[in-house]
N, C-alpha and C positions, 0 to 999 in steps of 0.2 A: 504494500500500500504506500502510495506516495505521501509526502508530508502534506500536500494540499488535500488529498483524499482523507487523511486522518483529521485535518482541521474541519473539513466538511462534516465528517462523522461526529466530531465533538460538538459542532454547532447543533446537529440534529438531536443529540442527547440533551443539550441545554434547552432546546425547544420542548422536548418531552417534559422536562422539569417545569417549564413555564405553563404547559397545559395541565400538569398535575396541580400546580399552584392555583390555576383557574378553577379546577374541579373542587378543590378544598374551599376556596372562597365562595363558590356557588352553594356548596353544602352548608356553609355558615348562615346563608340567607334563611334557611329553614328554622334556625334558632331564634331569629330576631323578628319582631313585629313593628318596631318603631321605624317610621318612614325615613328619618334622618340617618339611622344606622344602615338601613337597607340600601339607601341611595349611595352611600360610601362603598358598601360591599359590591354592588353591581358595577360601580365605576371601576373599582379595583379589578374586578373580573374582566371587564372589557379591556383594560390596560394590559393585564398579564396575558390575555388571549391574543391580543394584537401584536405583542412584542415580537414573536418569531416572524411575523409577516411584514415587519418594518425593515428598514435598512440597518443592518447590524455590521459593525466593523470587525474584520478579521485581522490576523497577523500576516498570513501568507496570501490570503484571498482578500481583496479590498473590501467586498461587501458580501454578506450572507443574507438570505431571505428565504423563508419557508415557502415551498411551492404551493400555489393555489390549487394545484391538482389534488391535494390531499383533502380539500373541502368537498363534501358531497353535493351533487347537483341541486338537491332539494333546498339546500341551505345557502345558496349563493347570495341571495338578497340579504339575509340575516348577517352573513359574514361581512358583506360590504357595509352594512349599517354599523356593525360593531367597530370595524376598522375606521370608518368615517368619524364616528364619535370619539374613538381613541385619538386619532390623528388631528382632529380639528378642535376638540373641546376638552376631553379628559386629560390628555397628556401634553397638550399644546394650547395656546391661546390665539386662534386664528380669527382675525377680524372678518374674513370672508364668511365664517360660520356665524359669529355673533351678530354681525351687522349692527354695530352700536350706533345710536343716535344721541347727540348731545344737544341739550337745550341751555339757554341762559336766562336766568331770572335774577332779580334783586330781592334780597331778604334782609330786612333790618339795615338797609343801606349798603349791604355787601353783595358782591356778585356771587351767584350760586350756579353751578353747572351740573344739574342732574343728568344722568345718562340711562337710557333704556337699551336693552339688548335681548337678543333671542336666547332662550334657555332650552333645556331638553326636558321632555316629559318622562321622568323616571318611572312613574307608575305604568306607562305604556311599555317601557323596556322590561320592567319587572314582570309584566303580564306574559312576556315571551320567555320566561325562565325555563319552562320545560323544553322548549325548542333550543335554547342556548345550551342547556345541559346536554342535549342529544348531539348538537353540533360539536361541542368540545369532545365528547366521547368518541364520535366517529372520526374526527380529525386525529385524535390521539391513537385510535386503533390503526388508522392508515399509516401514521408515522411509525408506530411499533412494527408494522409489517415491513416497512422500508428498512428500519434498523435491523430487524432479524435477517433480512436478505444480505445486508452489508456484513453483519457479524458472522454469517455462514461462510462468507468469502474469507474472513479473517481467521477462522478456526482451522488449524491444521488437520488434515484428514489422516487417520491412521490406516495402515495397509492391512 
């Protein structure tokens, strides 16, 4: 196995850990009923799920990114939604997503600049929890299948 192939394998193993973290975070959601706690947990799940699919720096390979081919066809829209949320709102502050509008008022003789901006409906995302759990499970299973194939090539065969 070349050093580049070994680095790619290591990246896939790290992706598996990210998906495991996502599964554990989603499982925590069953224990909590408060909306503020649930919104933090679903946000963390989206961030950890999206991490392998983002641009990740390597040492020998400039960038690593988990293949979208591991995502089941039925979940393409949900996958895109989770990545969009992660990349534009949950892990970044993209003005294109928030579309902020600033107003100017005077209050007690002092200028005041309130701002409104787009937010996300956490309740709607939480309603998709069963589908998100299934998506994470299937991506992880597909990744494990890929890892097993690589590991079989690494294992010396006895005669």
